[in-house]
N, C-alpha and C positions, 0 to 999 in steps of 0.2 A: 495422110501419110502413105507413100507408095509401098508396095509389097516388099521391095528389096531394102527398104529402110526401116522396117518394123523392128522393134526390140526383140531380143532373142526369145523372151518368153512368149511373144505373140507369134513370131515366125515359127517357133519350135512346137507350138501347141497344135495337135492334130484336130481336124474337124470332128465335131461330135459324132460318135458312132463309127468313125473311120479307124482302122488299125494304126497303131503308132509305128513309125519307122525309126530305128535306132533304139535308144533306151533313155529312161528318165535320168535326169542329172543326179538325183540323190542316189539312185542305184549305181550309176557310173562311179561316183565318188566312193561308195561303199566297196565296190569291186576292186578299186585301186588300193583298198586297205588303209586309207587315210582316216576314215571315220565310219560310224554307223549311219544308216539312213536318217535316223532321228537327229543325229548331230549335223548331218549334211543340211537338213532343212533349217536348223538353227544357224548354221554358218551362212546360208544364203540370206536369211533374214537380217543378219548382221552385215551384209554387203561384202563378204569375204570371197565370193566366188564370181568369176567372170567367164563368159563364153564369147570367143571371137572378139575380144576387146570391150564387151559391154557387161557391166555389172548386173547380176541377176537380182530381181526383186521378188521372185516367186520360184518355188521348186517345180512348178508345172511346166517344165521345159524338157523337150526331148532332144538329145544330142546324137550326132552321128560320129563314126570313127574319125572323120577328117576335121572335126571341130577342135579348136584350141581352147582348152579349159585351164584356167588359172585359179589357184587358191592362195590367198595372201600374197599375190604378185608372183607366184612361182608356178611353172607348168605342172599340171597333174601328171605324176608318173604313170607309165603303162601298168596295167594290171598284172601283178605277178602271178605265178602259179599258186593255186590255193593250197594252203598248208594248215594243219591242225595239230595242236599240242595238248597233251594231258599235263596238268600242273597240280602238284600237291600243295595247296595253299595252307600256310601256317595261320594260326589265330593271330589277331593283332594287325591285320592288313586290310585296308579298304579296297573293294573291287571297283575302283574308279581311277580315271587318269589324273584327277586333281581333287584333293579334299579341302573344302573351305576351312576346316578346322586344323589343317596342317598335319593330320595323321598320316603315317606311312601307307603307301599303296602297293598293290600287287605289281603294278607296272614299273614302279621305281626299283623293285627288287629283281626284275628279270635280268638275265645275263646279257652281256654285250654280244652283239652279233645276231640277236633275234630282230626280225623286222617289227614294225609297229603292229601290235596285235590288239584284238578286241575280245572281250570275254563273252562266252555264251551263257547268258544269265549271270547271276551274281551269287556270292556267298557273303553274308554280313561280316562285320568287323571281328566278331568273336568266334565265328564258325570256321571250320577247316575242312581239308579234304579235297576231293576232285573238283577242279575247275577247268573247263575246256577253253582253250584259246585258239584264235584263228586270225589270219591276216586278211580275211575276206569278210567284209561287213554283210554282204548278201547272204553268205552261208550262215553267219551268226544269227541273222534274223530267221532264216529257214529252220535252224535247229531249236530256236526258242518258241516257235509257233505252238500254241495249245493244241492244234489239230494233230500234232505228232503223237500226243498222248504218251510221251516217253515217261517212264518211271524214274523218279529220283529216289535213290535209296540212301538212308542215313543210319548211322549208329549214334544213339542218343543216350547220354547219361543224365538222369534226372534225380532230383532230391524228393524223397517221400516214398511211402509204401504203395507200390503200383497195384491196382486191382485189374487183373486180366480181363474181367468181364466188361469193365469200362472201356478197355482198349478195343474189344470186339465191337462195341457200339459205334466206334469211329468209322467203321466201314459203311455206315449209313450216311456219313457226312455230319457236319455240325455247323451251327450258326453262332457266331460270337460277335456281339455288339453290332449286329446288322450285316456282318460279312459272312457269306456262305462259303464254307470249305467243303469240297467234294470228298469222295470216299478216301479214307486213310487206312492203310493196313499197318497195324502195329502189333508186334510180338514181343512179349516180355522174355528177355534172354536170361536175366539173373537179378535177383534181389539180394543185396548184401548190406545188412544194417539199414541205415537211413537212405541209402542210394540204390538205384537200379539202372541196368542197361536195357534199352529197348531198340529193336530194329524197326525202322519206319519206312514205308514206301508210299510215295505220293505221286500224282500225275500233274497237278496244276502248278505247284511251285509258287504260290502267291507269296507276297512279301512277308518274311518272318513267320510263315505259316506254322512250321513245327513248333517254334518257341511259343507262339500265341496259343496254340491248341493245348499244349501241355501245361502252360501256366494257368489257363482257364480251368483245367482239371485239377489244379492244386499241386502240380509236380513241376516246379521250375527247372529249366534246362541248365545243367552245369557244363555240359560239353556236347557239341554237335559236329559230327564228322560225315561228310558226304562220301559214300563209297562207290556210287555208280550214278551215271547219267545216261539213260537209255542203254545202248550197247557198250558204252565206254565205261571202263572199270578203273578204280584207283589201284587195285592190285597191290604190288609191293613197292610202288614208286615212293622213294623216301621223301620226307617232308622238305619242302623248299626246292624240289627239283622239277624240271620241265622235260618232257620226252615227246618227241614228234611221233605222230601216228602215220604210218606209211600211207601214201596217197591211194594206193590200190585198195588198202583195207577200208579206209573211210568211204571211198567211192562205192565199194560193194555194200557196205553196211547201210549207207544212206540212199542207195538206189539211184545214184547220180550217173547219168549216161553221157552228159555233155563232155566233149573232149577237153574242156578247160579244167575239169576235175581229175583228169587221168594222167597228169604229168608225173615224172619220176619222183621218187622219194629223195629227201635231202642227201642221204648217204651216197647217191649216185652223182652228186655235184660237189666234188672236193673243193671247188673254188668258193663255196659258201663259207663265210667266217664262222668260227666256233668260239665260244667264250673260254677263257683260261679255266682249266680244270674240267673241260668237257670230256666225256667218255665216249667210246665208240658205241654206235647203235642209236645215235640221236639223242641220248640223255645228257642233259647239261646241268651242272650244279649251279644253283642260284646262290649268289653271295649272301651269307648270313644264315643259310639253311642248315639244319641239323639232321643227322641220321637218327632215327628212333626205331626200336624194334616194333614189329607189328603184333598187336594184341587188341583186345577190346578197348584197353586204355591207351595203347600206343600203336597206331597204325604205321606200317612201314616194313614189317618183317614178314617173312613167309617164303616157302620154297617157290622160287620163281626164276625164270630166265629173263625177267625184266618187266613184267607189268600186269597184264590183264587176265581175266578168268575165262577159260574155255568152257564149252558145254559139259565136259566130263570132269570138271573140277581142277584140271591142270592149268597152270599159269602160262600165258603166251607172252610174246615179246612186244606185242603191239597195243596192248591195253584195251582190246575189244573182245566182247563175249563171242567166242568162236562160233558156236552153233545156236546161240540164243537169238531169237528174233527181236529187233528193236522194239522196246516198249512192253515186251512180254514179262510178266512177273512170275518168278519162280514160287513154288509152294513154300520153300524154306530158304533162308539166307544161305549163301555159300559158306562152306566149312570155315574159311578164313575169318568170316565175320560172325560166326557163331561161337567162337572160342570164348571161354569164360574169362571175364576180366580178372 
């Protein structure tokens, strides 16, 4: 076979040890916001992706800006400016685009006018609170990397009488049924009768980590609310609402220097559609969402101009910890999250 007739995967693959020109096809699909890199690899295996008229059989393909990429017979859209949203996920929604059991999903409840988005990590069906969404699969992957060591903080209501000494032991890590969980910082906030509220900070975020650890200790979780993910805060964002993080803010927080991350905030683009009921400032009401006051039992209330927690305890409008470094754990939970249930 001559060089000019090689299949895309052969022609696009660089020589061993040589630098790649362009970018991998899975990365290109993720940057376009149509799927994650993992989904892109699956789509390629299913024969849904073609480059310059040839269906791909492997994700080991490097594409250039001039290549024609087709997904399901349609041209791949140009990569849009990267956008990030904070979303207050209600309990009873799956963090997946399609659930085989037919349960409702986060993405089915998002307002009209939002682009296709990908979640940064997940919250399970019964969990609630802060979920980050982005239209950029590459960024989603970057934010999920364990190397970020970002702290995920939760307010957890458990059943049983909690022993603070056993909570302290969790900082050494714990192994359950052969699975090793790293250091967990847990603080007993209040014991009331047969139930207690605990603030939990973790870095790994393994599947159902908090629930499995507390069940192992004999304190089953009754309610689990994520209140922060790295520098991003749930703040006073009402349940069921999504609010965009200004591009300048998340670029600075994530240390992103590339110009593709530095484009203006949505509020500077009046042509972008907004869902019915949208409010100024980028916050959009999700159909079916309910306002609930913020307390240990009901997050959502608090003195706020719209969202996140600053380094001095004031609430900012962008949902990002103003002076806290990403991944830095405070010695105490913020005042809003220490209130007694």
